[in-house]
C-alpha positions in Angstrom: 85.3 98.9 64.1 84.8 101.6 61.5 87.4 104.4 60.7 90.3 101.6 62.1 92.2 100.2 59.4 95.5 97.4 58.8 97.9 99.1 57.2 101.2 97.5 55.9 104.1 99.7 56.9 102.3 101.0 60.2 103.8 99.6 62.9 106.9 100.2 64.4 109.4 98.6 62.1 107.6 98.9 59.4 105.8 95.1 60.0 101.8 95.7 59.5 100.1 97.3 61.9 96.8 99.2 63.4 95.8 102.6 62.3 92.6 104.9 63.8 92.5 107.9 61.3 89.2 110.1 62.4 88.9 113.6 60.6 86.1 114.7 62.8 83.1 112.6 63.7 83.1 113.6 67.6 80.0 111.1 68.4 82.7 107.7 67.2 83.4 105.5 70.1 84.0 102.3 69.6 87.4 99.8 69.4 89.3 96.6 68.9 89.3 94.2 71.6 89.9 90.8 72.3 89.1 87.8 75.2 91.8 86.8 76.9 92.8 83.6 79.5 93.1 84.4 82.9 94.0 82.9 86.8 91.4 84.6 89.3 93.5 86.0 92.0 96.6 86.3 89.7 97.0 89.8 88.1 98.4 90.9 84.4 100.9 93.2 82.7 99.7 94.8 79.3 100.6 97.4 77.0 100.6 98.7 73.7 102.4 100.9 71.7 100.8 104.1 70.5 102.3 106.9 67.8 100.1 109.8 67.2 99.5 112.3 64.6 97.7 115.8 65.9 95.2 113.7 67.9 92.6 115.9 69.6 91.9 113.3 72.5 94.2 110.6 73.4 95.5 106.7 72.7 93.3 104.2 75.5 94.5 100.7 76.6 92.4 98.9 79.2 91.3 95.1 80.5 87.9 94.6 82.4 86.4 91.4 84.0 83.2 90.8 84.2 81.1 88.3 85.5 78.7 85.0 84.8 76.1 87.1 83.5 78.6 89.2 81.4 77.9 92.2 84.0 81.1 94.3 83.8 82.8 93.8 86.9 86.2 96.6 87.0 89.1 97.7 85.3 92.1 98.6 84.2 92.7 101.0 82.1 95.7 103.6 81.2 95.8 106.7 78.7 98.1 109.7 77.0 100.0 110.9 74.5 97.8 113.4 72.9 99.4 115.0 70.0 101.8 114.7 67.9 104.1 111.9 69.8 106.4 108.8 68.9 106.0 105.8 69.0 105.1 105.0 72.8 103.9 102.4 75.1 101.1 102.4 77.2 101.6 100.4 79.7 99.1 98.9 82.8 99.0 96.9 85.6 96.2 94.6 86.7 95.2 94.2 90.6 94.4 90.9 91.0 91.2 89.2 88.7 89.0 89.0 91.0 87.2 84.9 91.9 83.5 86.5 90.1 85.1 87.6 86.7 83.9 84.8 84.1 85.0 87.1 80.8 88.4 89.2 81.1 88.3 91.2 77.8 91.4 93.4 76.2 91.2 96.4 74.9 93.0 100.0 72.9 92.2 102.7 70.5 91.3 105.8 71.2 88.9 107.4 74.2 85.4 109.4 73.2 85.3 112.6 71.1 88.6 111.6 69.7 89.7 112.9 65.9 92.9 112.7 64.6 95.6 110.2 63.9 96.7 107.2 66.2 98.6 104.8 65.2 99.1 100.5 67.2 101.0 98.1 67.5 102.8 95.3 69.8 99.9 95.1 71.7 100.1 92.5 75.0 99.1 91.2 78.2 100.8 88.6 80.4 100.3 87.2 83.8 102.5 89.3 86.4 105.9 88.4 87.6 107.8 90.8 90.5 111.8 90.5 89.1 113.7 88.0 91.5 114.9 91.8 93.1 112.5 94.8 93.0 114.5 97.5 95.3 115.5 98.3 98.6 113.0 100.7 100.7 113.0 101.6 104.7 110.1 102.7 106.7 111.7 106.0 108.1 110.6 109.0 106.1 112.0 110.4 103.7 115.4 107.9 103.9 116.4 110.5 107.2 117.1 109.9 110.0 118.6 110.6 113.6 118.0 108.0 116.5 116.3 105.3 116.3 115.7 101.7 114.5 115.4 101.6 110.9 113.4 98.3 109.1 115.1 97.4 105.8 113.8 96.0 103.3 114.3 94.1 100.4 110.7 93.7 97.5 111.6 89.9 96.7 110.3 86.9 93.9 112.5 83.7 94.9 109.1 80.9 94.2 111.6 79.5 91.7 114.9 80.0 93.4 114.8 77.7 96.4 117.4 78.2 99.3 117.8 81.9 97.4 118.9 84.1 100.5 119.1 88.3 100.9 122.0 90.0 102.4 121.6 93.4 103.0 125.2 95.5 103.3 126.2 98.9 105.3 128.5 101.3 106.2 128.5 100.6 110.4 129.1 103.7 112.3 133.2 103.7 112.1 133.1 103.6 107.8 133.1 99.6 107.9 130.7 97.0 105.9 128.1 95.1 107.4 126.9 92.5 105.1 124.1 91.0 107.4 121.5 88.1 106.0 117.7 88.9 106.1 115.2 86.1 106.4 113.1 85.3 103.1 108.9 86.3 104.0 106.6 85.7 101.5 106.9 88.4 99.4 109.5 90.5 101.3 112.5 90.7 103.5 113.5 92.6 106.7 116.3 93.4 108.7 116.0 95.7 111.4 118.5 97.8 111.9 119.5 100.6 114.7 120.5 103.9 113.2 123.1 105.0 115.4 125.2 101.9 114.4 125.1 103.5 110.6 127.6 105.2 109.8 126.9 109.2 109.6 125.7 111.1 106.7 125.2 109.6 103.6 125.6 106.3 101.8 124.8 103.8 99.6 122.6 100.2 101.4 122.4 97.6 99.3 119.9 94.0 99.1 121.1 91.6 97.2 119.8 88.1 96.4 122.5 85.5 96.3 120.6 81.5 95.7 121.7 77.6 97.3 125.0 78.4 94.6 126.0 80.8 95.8 125.6 83.7 92.5 124.3 86.9 93.0 120.5 87.1 91.8 119.7 90.7 91.5 121.3 93.7 93.6 119.7 97.0 94.0 120.3 99.8 96.0 118.6 103.2 98.3 120.1 106.1 99.3 119.7 106.8 103.1 121.0 109.7 105.3 122.1 109.9 109.0 122.1 113.1 110.3 122.7 115.1 113.7 119.9 116.9 114.2 116.1 116.1 112.0 115.7 118.9 109.7 112.1 121.5 111.3 109.2 120.1 110.7 106.0 120.9 111.2 103.9 117.8 110.0 105.9 114.3 108.8 105.0 110.9 108.6 106.0 109.2 112.2 107.3 104.7 111.4 104.0 103.0 112.1 102.5 105.9 109.3 100.6 108.8 111.5 100.8 111.5 111.1 102.4 113.9 113.0 101.2 117.9 112.9 103.4 119.8 115.5 104.2 117.2 117.7 100.8 115.7 117.5 99.3 112.0 115.5 96.8 114.3 113.4 94.5 112.1 111.5 93.0 113.1 108.4 89.2 112.5 108.3 88.6 115.1 105.2 86.8 115.8 102.6 87.4 117.8 99.0 86.7 121.0 98.2 86.6 123.0 95.4 87.9 126.3 96.6 87.9 128.0 99.9 85.3 130.9 99.2 82.6 132.1 102.0 80.6 129.8 99.8 82.5 126.5 100.6 84.0 127.0 104.3 80.7 128.1 104.9 78.8 126.0 108.0 77.7 123.2 106.6 81.4 122.2 105.8 82.4 124.0 109.2 79.9 122.3 111.8 80.3 118.3 110.0 82.9 116.3 111.4 85.7 117.3 109.2 89.1 118.2 110.2 90.8 118.6 107.0 89.8 119.6 103.3 92.2 119.2 100.2 90.3 122.7 98.5 91.3 122.7 94.6 91.8 126.9 94.6 93.7 127.6 97.9 95.6 131.0 99.1 97.2 132.4 101.4 93.7 133.9 102.6 92.5 131.0 102.0 94.6 129.0 104.5 94.1 132.5 107.0 90.5 130.5 106.6 90.8 127.6 107.4 92.7 128.0 110.0 90.5 130.4 111.6 88.2 127.3 111.4 89.8 124.6 112.9 90.3 123.5 109.4 94.0 121.8 107.8 94.4 121.7 104.7 96.7 119.5 101.7 97.7 122.5 99.6 97.4 121.7 95.9 100.2 121.7 93.1 98.5 119.2 91.5 97.6 121.3 87.9 100.9 123.2 88.3 102.3 120.9 85.0 102.9 122.4 81.2 100.4 120.1 80.1 97.3 120.6 82.0 94.2 122.8 80.6 93.8 124.5 84.0 96.9 125.2 85.4 98.5 128.2 86.5 98.5 131.2 84.0 101.9 132.0 82.4 103.0 128.6 82.8 103.7 126.6 80.1 107.2 124.8 80.5 108.7 122.1 82.7 111.0 125.3 83.9 107.2 127.9 84.6 106.2 125.3 86.2 109.0 124.4 88.3 109.3 128.3 89.3 105.4 128.6 90.4 105.8 126.0 92.2 108.8 126.8 94.5 107.9 130.3 94.4 104.1 128.8 96.2 106.1 126.7 98.5 107.8 129.9 100.0 104.8 131.9 100.3 103.0 129.1 102.1 105.2 127.1 103.9 104.7 128.6 107.2 101.0 128.6 107.6 99.5 126.7 111.0 96.6 125.1 108.6 98.5 123.1 106.1 99.4 120.0 106.7 100.5 118.2 102.9 101.8 118.8 99.7 98.4 117.8 97.0 101.4 116.7 94.2 99.1 114.3 91.5 96.0 113.7 90.8 95.4 111.1 88.8 98.4 112.2 86.9 99.7 108.7 84.6 102.7 106.9 85.1 104.9 108.3 81.6 105.1 111.1 83.3 107.2 109.4 86.1 110.5 111.7 85.2 108.2 114.6 85.6 106.3 113.7 89.2 110.6 112.1 90.6 111.6 115.6 89.8 108.8 117.6 91.3 109.2 115.8 95.0 112.9 116.3 95.0 111.9 119.9 94.4 109.4 120.2 96.9 111.7 118.2 99.1 114.7 120.4 98.6 112.4 123.6 99.8 110.5 122.4 101.9 111.4 119.8 104.5 108.5 120.2 106.7 106.3 119.0 105.3 104.9 116.3 103.2 103.7 115.8 100.0 100.6 113.3 98.9 99.5 111.8 95.2 96.2 110.0 94.7 95.4 107.4 91.7 93.6 105.7 89.9 96.1 103.5 88.8 96.0 101.0 92.1 97.9 98.8 90.7 100.2 100.3 90.0 101.2 102.2 92.5 104.6 100.9 93.1 105.6 102.3 90.3 104.7 105.2 91.1 107.1 104.8 94.7 110.0 107.6 94.3 107.0 110.5 94.0 105.2 110.5 97.2 105.5 110.5 101.1 101.9 109.8 101.5 99.5 107.6 98.8 95.9 107.9 98.0 93.6 105.5 95.7 90.7 107.1 94.8 87.6 103.6 94.2 84.0 104.9 93.3 82.2 101.2 93.0 78.3 102.8 93.6 76.6 102.4 91.7 77.9 100.0 89.2 80.7 98.1 90.5 80.7 95.8 93.6 81.1 97.5 96.7 83.6 95.7 97.5 86.2 97.0 95.2 87.3 99.5 98.1 88.1 96.9 99.6 90.4 95.5 97.3 91.4 98.8 95.8 93.2 99.7 99.6 94.4 96.6 99.8 95.9 96.2 96.8 97.5 99.8 97.3 98.9 98.8 100.9 100.6 95.2 99.2 102.0 98.0 96.5 103.9 100.3 99.1 104.6 97.1 100.8 103.0 98.6 104.0 106.1 101.6 104.1 103.9 104.3 103.3 100.8 105.4 104.9 97.0 105.6 103.0 94.9 108.6 103.2 91.9 106.8 101.1 89.3 108.7 98.7 86.1 107.4 99.6 83.3 107.8 97.9 80.3 110.8 98.7 79.3 111.7 95.2 77.1 109.9 92.4 78.4 109.8 89.4 75.7 111.4 87.7 76.1 114.4 89.2 79.3 114.3 88.5 78.8 113.8 84.9 75.7 116.2 84.7 73.8 113.2 83.5 71.4 111.5 85.0 72.0 107.5 83.2 75.6 107.8 84.8 75.0 106.7 88.6 73.0 107.3 91.6 74.5 109.3 95.3 75.6 106.5 97.3 74.0 106.0 100.8 74.3 106.5 104.0 74.6 102.9 105.0 76.6 102.5 101.3 79.0 105.6 102.3 79.0 104.3 106.0 80.4 100.3 104.9 83.4 102.5 102.3 85.4 104.3 105.1 85.2 101.5 106.9 85.9 99.3 104.3 88.7 102.0 103.7 90.0 102.0 107.5 89.5 97.9 107.6 92.4 97.3 104.9 94.8 99.8 106.6 93.7 103.3 105.2 95.2 106.2 108.0 93.5 108.9 107.1 89.9 109.5 104.4 89.3 112.0 102.1 86.4 111.6 101.4 84.9 113.2 97.4 83.8 116.0 96.9 81.5 118.3 98.6 80.9 121.3 96.1 78.1 118.7 94.1 76.1 118.5 97.4 75.5 122.4 95.7 72.3 121.6 93.0 70.5 123.7 90.7 68.0 124.8 93.7 70.4 124.7 96.6 72.4 122.7 98.9 70.8 119.4 99.4 71.1 118.9 103.4 70.4 115.6 103.0 72.9 114.0 101.2 75.9 116.4 103.2 73.8 114.7 106.0 74.7 111.1 105.3 78.6 112.1 104.1 79.0 113.3 107.6 77.2 110.3 108.9 79.7 108.2 107.3 82.7 110.3 108.7 80.8 110.5 112.3 81.5 106.5 112.9 84.5 106.9 112.1 85.3 110.5 114.0 84.9 108.8 117.8 87.9 106.3 117.4 90.3 108.4 115.4 92.9 108.5 119.1 92.5 104.2 118.3 94.0 105.3 115.2 96.4 106.9 116.3 97.8 104.0 118.5 102.2 103.6 118.2 100.8 100.2 119.5 102.0 97.9 117.3 98.7 96.1 115.4 97.6 92.9 115.9 97.0 90.2 113.6 93.8 89.3 112.4 93.8 85.7 110.6 90.6 84.4 108.8 89.6 87.7 106.9 88.2 87.1 103.0 87.6 88.8 99.6 84.4 88.9 101.2 85.2 90.0 105.1 87.9 92.4 105.9 89.2 93.9 109.7 91.8 95.3 111.2 92.8 95.7 114.9 94.3 97.7 116.6 96.2 98.4 120.7 95.3 101.0 122.7 96.2 101.5 126.9 95.4 97.5 127.2 92.3 97.3 124.9 92.7 95.1 121.7 89.5 97.3 119.1 88.3 95.1 116.4 86.9 96.7 113.1 85.2 94.3 111.0 83.5 94.9 108.0 81.4 93.0 105.3 82.3 93.7 101.4 79.2 92.6 100.2 75.4 93.6 99.9 74.7 89.9 100.8 75.3 88.4 104.8 78.6 87.3 105.1 79.5 84.5 107.7 82.7 83.9 109.5 85.6 83.5 112.3 88.2 85.8 113.4 91.4 84.9 115.2 92.9 87.8 116.9 96.6 87.3 117.9 97.2 88.4 121.7 93.5 87.7 122.4 93.4 86.2 126.6 90.8 83.4 126.7 87.7 84.5 128.1 87.5 88.3 127.0 84.6 90.2 126.5 83.5 92.3 123.6 81.6 95.1 123.4 80.0 97.0 120.1 81.0 100.4 119.9 79.6 100.8 116.5 78.3 99.3 114.1 75.8 95.9 113.5 74.9 93.3 116.2 76.8 90.2 114.3 80.2 89.1 116.0 80.6 87.6 119.1 83.4 85.5 120.7 84.1 81.8 121.5 85.4 80.0 124.1 88.1 79.9 122.9 89.0 84.0 122.0 87.6 83.7 118.6 85.4 86.0 116.4 82.5 84.5 115.2 81.1 87.2 112.3 77.1 87.1 110.7 77.3 90.1 109.1 74.0 91.3 106.9 74.3 92.9 103.7 76.9 96.3 103.2 77.5 95.6 107.6 79.8 96.6 109.8 81.0 96.7 113.6 83.5 98.4 115.7 84.3 96.9 118.6 86.4 96.0 122.3 87.6 93.6 123.4 89.5 93.5 126.8 89.7 91.2 129.6 86.6 89.9 131.5 87.4 92.2 134.4 87.8 95.3 133.3 
């Protein structure tokens, strides 16, 4: 396209490179792209090397997929490197390419309204191959425990190594080294260990993959700390991924606020179904106001970085940013409304070291509250893994993308964390046209769409829901009560069943789910509960089997639509209309 040229000597090593030179044309928005071969269901790594000079805007990189009619389905996106920046790589990972895709294109260039200079080289798209041993993890919050059990997990890829084995090594209570084998199941290997069987204090626990001949193929370590007593914690995460607040389980059902002014914390919000909020602006006085109204708060620290335009006054360096965060935490960490720190709002992976340093700072100055990060980079969540305690991703598909993207994003996010960290997902309760102040960008989701998206998140593993956002209900002509009623209806469809979602019983396995049909089961006081969700706008049929469901059980519809029946062999037969869902209670016939 215009403003892009091939230049000799402009590449990374003096080779040919692609140059972008646009001195002043803010209306220009085109970029080079190319079709790439692909297989549905597979994931791909993509990257491009970028150098910039006085670039006002940012470089970008993406992979997008389209259906049989050439309509855009979705994509995976990266951007960064503003101003003047030496050669560095933008990198990304796609989710599994959906079966509806018939064409995939990769592209790079600059974002809209970008002027200045940039050079590109070393452009690649390749099939994602996980390493033989990706890492060693545990299901214990921050890898600190005094008693109970800990599950050690190794993320592995041994499909090309038949007969490979996984071993964990650690020091026992007497300080002796113990080496135990863990069975490989799919992409992981797990080993349950009693915490009191481990050496007191910090130690390195290692995981090792060994091939059939005894050769070590990979070795990784993690730090685990067995303590005599746990630090004081007002809020923390248990092994089931439940948030514990003041000793009791809490399911975040919230929404983003612009701030905690009297306008935003008005009767519309306070009288709604939400129990928490993430305000972009908040003070201790704001926390007081929330507490008085029974609202818990995720406190915003996400904008305190030297490169963020709306950063706090006086923050120009990393050191100043850290000092501001530490001071703010000291001011409010004892407040009873506080349940978490909001630390990352879609920050690119190139800032990983900053994010990791921030996480360690918060762990040091406040062991009493978890951190929560939200990303649109859902295919890359594992790359961010050490930088958060709780993750969320924010699929906003209406109206331009398949509504089933909500399930795909949530499912991929859970896979990226290996099910070891909780997810507070961010469902869409806004219109893209309102956000962009351009009606052509897209309408507000309907009530049925919002309800469906809330339940898609739940059915694919969410441990909390924090919708985006409240402030867009304020229009030029006043508050939009109709839109707000629809948003509240979505949250209200979930709220009565929070005790089920907080159950500490093991979740029964559900089989028979597909890309179009999501399902998840819980157990509470001897009864099984099942969420079944149609991820499409067309009627979907299927059959689900739920572990430990007795023959002759009865089915009761608690929420949603008719369309699920029990067969004589205790299978759940499903026929749900487009956007349909059902929340069911399954119990013995005599109870």
